[in-house]
C-alpha positions in Angstrom: 10.9 -1.6 11.5 7.6 -1.4 9.6 6.9 -4.1 7.0 4.7 -3.3 4.0 3.5 -4.8 0.8 3.3 -2.3 -2.0 0.4 -3.0 -4.4 -0.4 -0.8 -7.4 -3.0 -0.9 -10.2 -0.8 0.1 -13.1 -3.5 1.2 -15.6 -4.8 4.3 -13.8 -1.3 5.2 -12.6 0.0 5.1 -16.2 -2.9 7.3 -17.2 -2.1 9.9 -14.6 1.6 9.7 -15.5 0.9 10.4 -19.1 -1.4 13.3 -18.2 1.5 14.8 -16.3 3.9 14.3 -19.2 5.7 11.1 -18.3 5.9 8.0 -20.6 5.1 5.6 -17.7 4.5 5.4 -14.0 7.8 5.0 -12.1 7.0 1.9 -10.1 10.6 1.5 -8.8 11.0 5.1 -7.8 7.7 5.1 -5.9 8.7 1.8 -4.2 12.0 3.4 -3.1 10.2 6.4 -1.8 7.9 4.2 0.3 10.8 2.2 1.5 12.3 4.8 3.7 14.8 4.2 6.6 12.2 2.5 8.8 10.2 0.6 6.2 10.9 -2.8 4.8 8.9 -3.4 1.5 8.4 -7.1 1.5 6.7 -7.4 -1.9 5.6 -5.2 -4.8 2.4 -6.4 -6.5 1.5 -4.8 -9.8 -1.7 -5.5 -11.7 -1.3 -5.3 -15.5 -4.5 -5.7 -17.5 -4.5 -6.7 -21.1 -7.2 -4.9 -23.0 -8.3 -4.9 -26.6 -9.9 -1.6 -27.7 -10.9 -2.6 -31.2 -11.7 -5.9 -32.8 -9.3 -5.8 -35.7 -6.0 -7.6 -36.2 -3.8 -4.5 -36.1 -5.3 -3.3 -32.8 -5.1 -6.7 -31.2 -1.4 -7.2 -32.3 -0.5 -3.7 -31.1 -2.1 -4.2 -27.7 -0.5 -7.6 -27.3 2.9 -6.2 -28.1 2.5 -3.3 -25.6 1.2 -5.7 -22.9 4.2 -8.0 -23.4 6.7 -5.1 -23.4 5.3 -3.8 -20.1 5.3 -7.3 -18.6 9.0 -7.8 -19.6 10.0 -4.3 -18.3 8.4 -5.1 -14.9 10.1 -8.4 -14.7 13.5 -7.0 -15.7 13.5 -4.6 -12.8 13.2 -6.9 -9.8 12.3 -5.0 -6.6 15.2 -4.8 -4.2 14.3 -5.2 -0.5 
């Protein structure tokens, strides 16, 4: 059996997903695709970068809320090995 660690930079993947009409990049679905019959995915590492595009309270609050939402969504869906 092959053992792998699945690492993903979520920001560019989300950009590509949105360009292709999806709301987000399907981390769990891609992990399951990688974890075929002969592959044991030991860990899934996801980088999530918090960015602030504008220096005003509304943009900062909106960005913080989006970051927190993504963070919770990733934690809610624990990877199954």
